[in-house]
Legacy VTK file of the C-alpha trace (Angstrom):
# vtk DataFile Version 3.0
C-alpha trace
ASCII
DATASET POLYDATA
POINTS 79 float
-18.254 39.426 -51.922
-15.235 41.579 -51.056
-13.231 38.445 -50.217
-14.013 36.998 -53.665
-12.806 40.201 -55.333
-9.673 40.115 -53.222
-8.892 36.526 -54.249
-9.394 37.485 -57.902
-7.021 40.414 -57.514
-4.410 38.205 -55.878
-4.352 35.594 -58.647
-1.020 35.933 -60.389
-0.387 35.615 -64.102
1.299 32.286 -63.365
-1.817 30.915 -61.672
-3.977 32.200 -64.541
-1.711 30.373 -66.994
-2.031 27.174 -64.935
-5.840 27.479 -64.854
-5.877 27.911 -68.629
-3.677 24.821 -68.945
-6.173 22.789 -66.879
-9.284 24.119 -68.649
-9.986 21.045 -70.790
-8.867 18.107 -68.677
-7.000 17.141 -65.508
-3.241 16.955 -66.041
-0.159 15.848 -64.133
2.254 18.474 -62.864
4.775 17.380 -65.488
2.226 17.737 -68.306
1.319 21.236 -67.092
4.971 22.206 -66.938
5.487 20.975 -70.495
2.463 22.935 -71.768
3.709 26.059 -70.007
7.262 25.626 -71.287
8.764 25.173 -67.818
11.558 22.835 -66.764
12.296 23.719 -63.121
9.891 21.782 -60.906
10.523 23.715 -57.632
9.733 27.024 -59.352
6.584 25.534 -60.887
5.411 24.303 -57.487
6.197 27.587 -55.709
4.820 30.030 -58.310
2.059 28.079 -60.030
0.841 24.959 -58.242
0.912 25.872 -54.545
-0.730 29.318 -54.903
-3.553 27.777 -56.968
-4.050 24.981 -54.427
-3.939 27.432 -51.488
-6.544 29.666 -53.142
-8.810 26.665 -53.758
-8.773 27.230 -57.529
-7.525 23.739 -58.336
-7.646 20.395 -56.553
-5.848 17.083 -56.629
-7.554 14.119 -58.280
-6.077 11.913 -55.537
-6.365 14.133 -52.429
-5.314 11.326 -50.060
-2.085 10.712 -52.009
-0.481 14.111 -52.768
2.824 12.515 -53.838
1.371 9.785 -56.042
2.911 9.341 -59.488
-0.676 9.157 -60.771
-1.577 12.551 -59.251
-3.352 14.996 -61.535
-4.785 18.442 -60.977
-8.119 19.891 -62.107
-10.234 22.986 -61.610
-11.841 22.974 -58.210
-15.542 22.158 -58.099
-15.943 24.732 -55.327
-17.269 28.163 -56.375
LINES 1 80
79 0 1 2 3 4 5 6 7 8 9 10 11 12 13 14 15 16 17 18 19 20 21 22 23 24 25 26 27 28 29 30 31 32 33 34 35 36 37 38 39 40 41 42 43 44 45 46 47 48 49 50 51 52 53 54 55 56 57 58 59 60 61 62 63 64 65 66 67 68 69 70 71 72 73 74 75 76 77 78
């Protein structure tokens, strides 16, 4: 249980904003950036997308094709 609390404490405001963005439906990275008012893709990946993926909070809809133009992201089904 302590590990779960630690993960919750480590979730940044950026990751929280991304999770809120993905609450209703899976979206592409570009759609998330637009909803969040961001234009710089490297910053989005570094501060929003990668931390959420690393923490297991979101997942790719096409896990075998991480660079696909059809790639979308959704909340992880894992607890």
